[in-house]
N, C-alpha and C positions, 0 to 999 in steps of 0.2 A: 655920629659917634653914638649918641644915644638910641639912636634909632636901630642901629646895628646890634647894639647888645640886646636891646628889647627882642628883636626877632631871634637871635642866638637862644636866649632865655624861653622863649616860647617854643622852641624846637626841641630844646634838650627835656620841657617839662611835658610835651606831647611823646616824646621817644620813653619815659620814665612810666608816662599812663599806660602807652602801650604795653611796656614790659611788667605791668602789674595787672594788666588783662591776661596775660597767658593763662595762668594758673584759672584764673574763674572761666575760661574758656574749656581747659580741661577737667574743670568738675562739671560744668553743663554736658559736656560729653560723658563723662561717668554717670551722670543722672538719666540720661537716656539710654544708655546701654542697661543700666539698673531695671529700668521700668520696660526694656525690651524683654528681658529676661522674664521679669514677672509676667508679663503677657503671653508669653512662650509656655510659662509652667502653667498657667491658669487655663490654657486651650487644651482640652482633652487629647491623646492622640489618635491619630486616622487608624480606623480598625481595615485592614488589607482585606480586598475582597478574595474568598478563597477560589473565584473563577478565575480571577487575574493571578494568583500564583500558580494556579493549574495551568493558565495559557503560558506563562513564562517558563515553566518547567518542561512543558510539550517542545516549546521552540529548542530546547538543550539537547531533547533526545534526537538522536540519530536513527532516522528511518530510512534506509538505503533502497532508492527506486530500483525494482527488478524488471528486467526487459530482456528481450530475445539477444540482444547483443553484449549483454553484459552479465547473465546469471551463470555462467560457467564460470568467470572471475570473482564474483560475490560469493556465491553460495561454495566456499572451501574454509576448511580450517584455517584459522591465524597462526602463521608461523612463528609471530612474536609471541605468543601464549606459553604460559609456563608449565600450566596443568597438563595432563595426557588423557584429559574427558574429552569425551565427545561435546563439541559446540552447538549450543542449544540455539537453534531459528525460528523465529512467527512470523511466517508471511501470510498479510491479511491481503485478500484476494478481491477485488472492488470493481466497478463495470459502470456502467451508464444506461443510456436508452436503450439500445441494441443489446445490450449482455445481460444487464440488471433488470431491464424493463422500466427504469427510472424507481426501482424500489430499494436502492441501497442506502437511502439519505440518514435511516436510522442508525445503520449498521457502521456507516462513515463517522457518524458521530460517537459512538460508543467506541470507537478503534482509536480518536482522537483522544479521548477522555484516558483510556484506559495504559496509552504509552507511558505517562507521568506515572501512573499505579505501577507498571511493569518495570520503570527506571528507577524507583525507589526502591525496588526489592533487592536482596543480595543476591548475587549471581544473577544478574538480571539478563535475559536473553537477547541476542541480537535479533533487531527488527528491519522488516523489509514489507514493501509494499509492491504487489502485482495489480497490475489495471487492465483488466480483459478488454476495455474498449480501444486501448491504445497498444496491446500486445496481445491480440488474438491467437498469434500462432503458437505463441508460448502456454497458453490456456489451453489451446485444442491439443497440444502434443502431451501435455499431463492431464488431460481429460478431466479439467475442472472449470466451476464457473462460480460467479460470486453469488452471493456473500459466504467465504470463509476462510477458514486459518491453517494454512499448511505448516503443520508442526514438525522439525526435524530435527534429529540428533547427527550431526557431521562429525564421523569419525577422524581421528587423526592417523595417518600412515604408522605401520608398525616398522621396528628395527629393519624389517627384510623389505620395506619398501611395498609391503602388500597394504592393501587397503581394506579393513571390515565392512561388512553389509552398512547401508543408511536406514536408520528409522525415521520413516516419514508416516505422516499421520494426515488426511483430510478430514478436515473437523469444521462443518456444516454451521452455519449462523442463522438464526431466526429474522428475518427480514423486518418483522414489527416490534418484536418484544424484547431484542439482545440489547444489555446494557453492559457498561463497561467493565462492572465486576463479573461477568461472565467471559469475558476474552481475559481477564486477569488471570482468572482460577485456571485458565489452562495450563499455565506456565508451571515448570517443575518448581519455580521459586514462589509460586502462589499456594494453590491447593494440588495442583498437578491432576486435575480432570483430563488431562489429555489420555490418561489411563485408561479412562471409560470407552476410549475407541482404539479399534484394533489397528494394527501398522497395516498399511499397505502393501501388498507381495504381488501388484497384477503386472499386466501387460504395458500399462502407462507409469510404472514406478518413473519417477523423474532422475534417477541416478544407477540402480543396480538392474532394470528389465533388459532385456536383449535388446528391444528396442533403445532404449537411451545407451546402452555399450556401443552400439552399432552407428547412433546418430541417426536412426531411421524416424525415430518419434517426433524431430522436425519436419524431415519431410513429409510425415502423415499429417502434421498441425498445417502445415502449406496448403496440402490435398484438402483438407477439410474446408480451410480458409477459402479456397477457390469456388468449392462446390458451393458453400453456403452464399456466395455470391451472385449465382446463378438464379435468374427468378423461375418462382413456380411455373410460371405458364410454359416456360421453355421444356421444362420437364414434361408437362402433359403433351407437348406438341412431339418430342420424342418418343414418348411411350406409345401417341396414336400410330405416328410413322413405323415403329417397331412391331405394333400389334396388328397392322395392315399388312406388313411385307410377311411375316408370320404365317396369316390366314390364307394368304394368295400364295406361298409356297404351299401350302398343306393342301389346299385345294386345287392345285395346278394338276397333278397326274390323274386324279379320279374325272378329269372333265373327258379328256378321249374317249376313255373307257365307257362312262356314260352315252357318249355320243354314237360309239359302236354297239352298244346293247339297245338302243332306241332303232337303229336302223337296221340291226337282224329282226328285232320283233315287226317293223314295218314291212319287211319284204314277203314272209308268208302272206300276209291278208293284201297283196298285190296280185297274188295268184287266185 
């Protein structure tokens, strides 16, 4: 009986000791929490890399790919817009080895950096990108080549459903010295240097020319595309055959006349 009582007393004393240890554990945890806060406050704040900030900002910018199969659907004023002002677009034209001869790296870098600047300005323009390496027909139809920026104001339809003329400018970029600020300054929300370039109103206007209105510019783009695929030696052979056939036709009627003249001159000599 005494043994049982002693065991019960030991259990009760252990429980009491454990109950007394709970506040001590809380105090230890509090000490660790305070020490951690002191360490965090002592560590200097991490300075954010501006390049990383720019890269994250670029990721948020929506640059719409422009191609032969979607340009008519993309390059039109937004219906949800509240303003009646024309919609500003900046389309960067780039290429690769065939269309830019591998010299668009600097312009590509400047464009990627400028998209963050353009998006941060008030009334930022809509941004698009056209790759002449993958969409050569559209580049041929517009008679453009990389690197350049196509700056356009897309007008909204009038109440009578008529559409005003579209202002388009083809602004070339220097392949070796262009920087992001040069592209940013083109936009109206920047310095508006697009005004230094005269609006294009020629036969290859993407929207208002006769070829564009009739859809003939795309057929012309396909024609230029297929002609460019023909190797140069094929043209030389064709020119050679044409020149020989032309010369043979030109020299053909003279041969009988010359033979008759020679026979007439030889006859008196025989008498």
